C-alpha positions in Angstrom: 26.1 30.6 0.6 29.2 30.5 -1.5 27.9 30.3 -5.1 30.7 27.9 -6.0 29.7 25.5 -3.3 26.6 23.3 -4.0 24.8 22.4 -0.8 24.9 18.8 0.2 21.6 19.0 2.1 18.5 21.1 1.5 16.3 21.3 4.6 12.7 22.5 4.4 11.1 24.1 7.5 7.3 24.5 6.8 6.0 27.2 9.2 2.5 28.0 10.3 1.9 29.9 13.5 5.2 28.6 15.0 6.6 31.9 16.4 7.3 30.3 19.8 9.4 27.4 18.4 10.7 28.2 14.9 13.9 30.0 16.1 15.1 27.0 18.0 14.3 24.8 15.0 16.4 27.1 12.7 19.2 27.4 15.1 19.5 23.6 15.3 20.7 23.7 11.7 22.7 26.9 11.6 24.8 25.9 14.5 26.7 23.3 12.5 30.4 23.8 11.7 29.9 24.1 8.0 26.5 25.7 7.4 27.6 26.5 3.8 27.0 22.8 3.0 23.3 23.2 3.7 20.5 25.1 2.1 17.7 26.1 4.5 14.4 26.8 2.9 11.9 28.3 5.3 8.3 28.6 4.0 5.9 30.8 5.9 2.5 29.3 5.0 0.3 32.3 5.7 0.9 32.5 9.5 -1.3 34.8 11.5 1.0 35.1 14.4 4.6 36.6 14.6 6.2 33.7 12.7 7.3 35.8 9.7 9.0 38.3 12.0 10.9 35.5 13.7 11.9 34.0 10.4 13.0 37.3 8.9 15.7 37.6 11.5 17.6 35.0 9.5 17.2 36.6 6.1 20.9 37.8 5.9 22.3 34.3 6.2 23.8 33.2 2.9 22.4 29.7 3.1 18.8 30.7 4.1 16.0 31.1 1.6 12.7 32.6 2.9 9.4 32.2 1.1 6.3 34.0 2.3 3.1 32.8 0.8 -0.6 32.4 1.3 -1.8 29.5 3.4 -2.0 26.3 1.3 -1.2 23.6 3.9 1.9 21.5 4.6 1.9 19.9 1.2 2.1 23.3 -0.6 5.3 24.1 1.3 6.9 20.9 0.2 5.8 21.5 -3.4 7.2 25.1 -3.5 10.5 24.1 -1.7 11.2 21.3 -4.2 10.8 23.7 -7.1 13.8 25.8 -5.8 15.8 23.2 -3.8 19.5 23.0 -4.9 20.9 20.4 -2.4 22.0 17.0 -3.4 19.8 15.6 -0.6 16.5 16.8 0.8 14.7 16.4 4.0 11.9 18.1 6.0 12.1 19.5 9.6 8.9 20.6 11.2 8.9 24.0 12.9 8.2 22.6 16.3 11.0 19.9 16.1 14.8 20.0 16.1 17.8 18.5 14.6 20.2 16.7 16.9 23.1 19.2 16.9 25.5 16.6 18.4 25.2 14.4 15.4 24.3 16.7 12.5 27.9 17.6 11.6 28.8 13.9 11.4 25.7 13.3 9.3 26.6 16.1 6.8 30.0 14.5 6.4 28.3 11.2 5.8 26.1 12.7 3.1 29.1 14.2 1.4 30.6 10.7 0.9 27.3 9.0 0.1 25.7 8.3 -3.3 22.8 6.3 -2.0 19.4 7.3 -3.2 18.0 7.4 0.3 19.6 7.6 3.7 17.8 6.3 6.8 18.7 7.5 10.3 17.2 7.1 13.8 15.2 9.8 15.6 14.6 10.9 19.1 11.1 11.0 20.5 10.8 13.7 23.2 7.9 14.7 25.5 7.6 16.2 28.9 7.9 12.8 30.6 10.2 10.8 28.5 12.9 10.9 25.8 13.9 7.9 23.8 15.7 6.9 20.7 13.5 5.3 18.0 15.8 3.2 15.9 15.1 2.7 12.2 16.6 -0.8 12.4 17.8 -3.0 15.3 20.4 -4.5 13.0 23.8 -3.0 12.0 23.4 -2.4 8.3 25.5 -1.0 5.6 24.7 0.3 2.1 22.5 -2.1 0.1 20.0 -2.1 -2.6 16.9 -0.6 -1.2 14.8 -3.8 -0.9 17.6 -5.6 1.0 18.1 -2.8 3.5 14.5 -2.2 4.3 13.8 -5.8 5.4 13.2 -5.9 9.2 13.3 -2.1 9.5 10.7 0.5 10.6 10.1 1.4 7.0 9.7 4.8 5.3 8.6 7.6 7.6 9.4 11.3 7.4 11.6 11.5 10.6 13.8 8.6 9.3 14.3 9.8 5.7 16.8 11.9 3.8 16.4 11.4 0.0 18.1 12.6 -3.2 16.4 15.8 -4.3 16.4 14.7 -8.0 14.2 11.7 -7.1 11.3 13.8 -5.8 11.7 17.1 -7.7 8.5 16.4 -9.8 6.2 15.2 -7.0 3.2 17.2 -6.0 1.6 16.6 -2.6 -2.1 17.3 -1.9 -2.5 20.9 -0.7 -4.8 22.3 1.9 -4.9 18.9 3.7 -3.4 17.5 6.8 -1.5 14.1 6.6 0.1 14.8 3.2 3.3 13.4 4.8 1.8 10.0 4.0 2.0 10.8 0.3 5.6 12.0 0.8 6.5 8.7 2.4 4.9 7.0 -0.6 7.2 8.6 -3.1 10.2 8.0 -0.8 9.2 4.3 -0.8 8.6 4.1 -4.6 11.6 5.6 -6.2 14.9 4.8 -4.5 17.1 2.0 -5.9 19.9 2.2 -3.4 19.9 3.0 0.3 22.1 3.2 3.4 21.7 3.5 7.1 23.3 6.1 9.4 22.5 4.6 12.7 22.5 7.7 14.8 19.5 9.9 15.8 19.3 13.1 13.6 15.7 14.2 14.1 14.2 15.2 17.4 10.5 14.8 17.3 8.7 16.7 20.0 5.5 14.7 20.9 2.5 16.2 22.5 2.8 19.8 21.3 -0.5 21.7 21.0 -1.9 21.6 17.5 -0.1 18.5 16.3 -2.0 16.8 13.5 -2.0 13.4 15.3 -3.8 14.8 18.4 -7.3 13.4 18.9 -8.8 16.9 18.5 -7.2 17.5 15.2 -7.8 13.9 13.9 -11.5 14.6 14.5 -11.5 18.1 13.1 -9.6 17.0 9.9 -11.1 13.6 9.4 -12.2 14.5 5.8 -8.6 15.4 4.9 -7.5 12.1 6.5 -10.0 10.3 4.3 -8.8 12.1 1.2 -5.2 11.0 1.9 -6.3 7.4 2.6 -8.0 7.2 -0.8 -5.3 9.1 -2.6 -2.7 6.5 -1.4 -4.9 3.6 -2.7 -5.0 5.3 -6.1 -1.3 6.0 -6.1 -0.7 2.3 -5.3 -3.0 1.2 -8.1 -1.3 3.5 -10.6 2.2 2.5 -9.6 1.7 -1.2 -8.6 3.8 -2.6 -11.4 6.8 -0.5 -10.2 6.7 -1.8 -6.7 8.6 -4.9 -5.5 6.8 -7.3 -3.2 8.4 -5.8 0.0 7.6 -2.3 -1.0 4.0 -3.2 -1.9 3.6 -5.0 1.4 4.8 -2.0 3.4 2.6 0.3 1.5 -0.5 -1.9 1.8 0.1 -2.3 5.6 0.3 1.5 5.9 -2.9 2.0 4.0 -4.7 -0.7 6.0 -3.7 1.1 9.2 -4.9 4.4 7.9 -8.2 3.0 6.7 -8.8 1.4 10.1 -7.9 4.7 11.8 -10.3 6.6 9.6 -13.1 4.3 10.8 -12.0 4.7 14.4 -12.1 8.5 14.1 -15.6 8.4 12.7 -17.0 5.8 15.1 -15.3 6.8 18.4 -14.6 10.5 18.0 -17.2 11.9 15.7 -19.9 9.2 16.4 -21.3 9.9 13.0 -23.4 7.2 11.2 -23.6 9.4 8.1 -19.8 9.7 7.7 -19.4 6.0 8.5 -21.7 5.1 5.6 -20.1 7.6 3.3 -16.5 6.4 3.9 -17.7 2.7 3.9 -19.2 3.2 0.4 -16.0 4.9 -0.9 -13.7 2.2 0.5 -16.0 -0.6 -0.9 -14.7 0.3 -4.4 -11.3 -1.2 -3.2 -12.2 -4.7 -2.1 -8.6 -5.6 -1.3 -8.7 -3.1 1.5 -12.4 -3.1 2.3 -12.3 -6.8 3.2 -8.9 -7.0 4.8 -9.0 -8.4 8.3 -6.9 -5.4 9.5 -9.8 -3.2 8.6 -12.8 -5.4 8.7 -12.7 -7.0 12.2 -15.7 -8.4 14.0 -16.8 -5.0 15.4 -16.5 -3.4 12.0 -18.5 -6.1 10.3 -21.3 -5.5 12.9 -21.3 -1.8 12.1 -21.6 -2.7 8.4 -24.3 -5.2 8.9 -26.3 -2.7 11.0 -25.5 0.1 8.6 -24.0 2.1 11.5 -27.1 2.0 13.6 -25.0 1.1 16.7 -22.8 4.2 16.4 -23.6 6.5 19.3 
């Protein structure tokens, strides 16, 4: 990268055992017309396959930074990337996903002219049977204060979000845990004051790949980590509640309610564990606002609580 040119966009690619897909992910960024306007940070998170070899093929690119470290989970790659990121804006691209090459140049130009704290864009959801655009908003929107723009939108979620690097430089996500992206979304919801909407799909999200954190198998395997993130988000909300407007608070509460309900579902349906049900139920009971919310405590859940999980089979 030309030392005189500050990158407009820093892109983090966290890599763990992604030797089969990571080259395509990297190429979806490097193929743009002005790669010098981007900084690409690739963090190999202790892969045990040939990921590092695949990544090192790009080490001579001026705008590529390669970091090889011991495994610490997705959150650790975000933490280390933010320490060195130099771009005006920052976003994450998972190593089994892609950027939409057809729109990326236009998006970089948009970022050059923007001074919004956060930029929302659409994404493409792709699987073997179907490809569809997931719009961030169904309305045509221009730049607004954050709270005005977010009304009636899909909210803050990693594939939608590009944020000013300076706003999240100091955050630290939970390491050695799946689902830390929920914490990332929290900070992207908390800190921006201004926002704008680039209503074109930038991110291509490949759904159904083996090993994805949202698969039933991994949700079961990593249920304790999911629990940790649920409870962390509640604590983050409590500590920052006075900084949140009503609409941001509502969006965050709805997110937490959904995650808490999902945690119960994992334990009851997938793990069929009365012990884990009682443990999580006891922990969540410390937060009555969520414990008693109808989105969490439906009729079936109340029965499990009344019977102390005896019906879980």
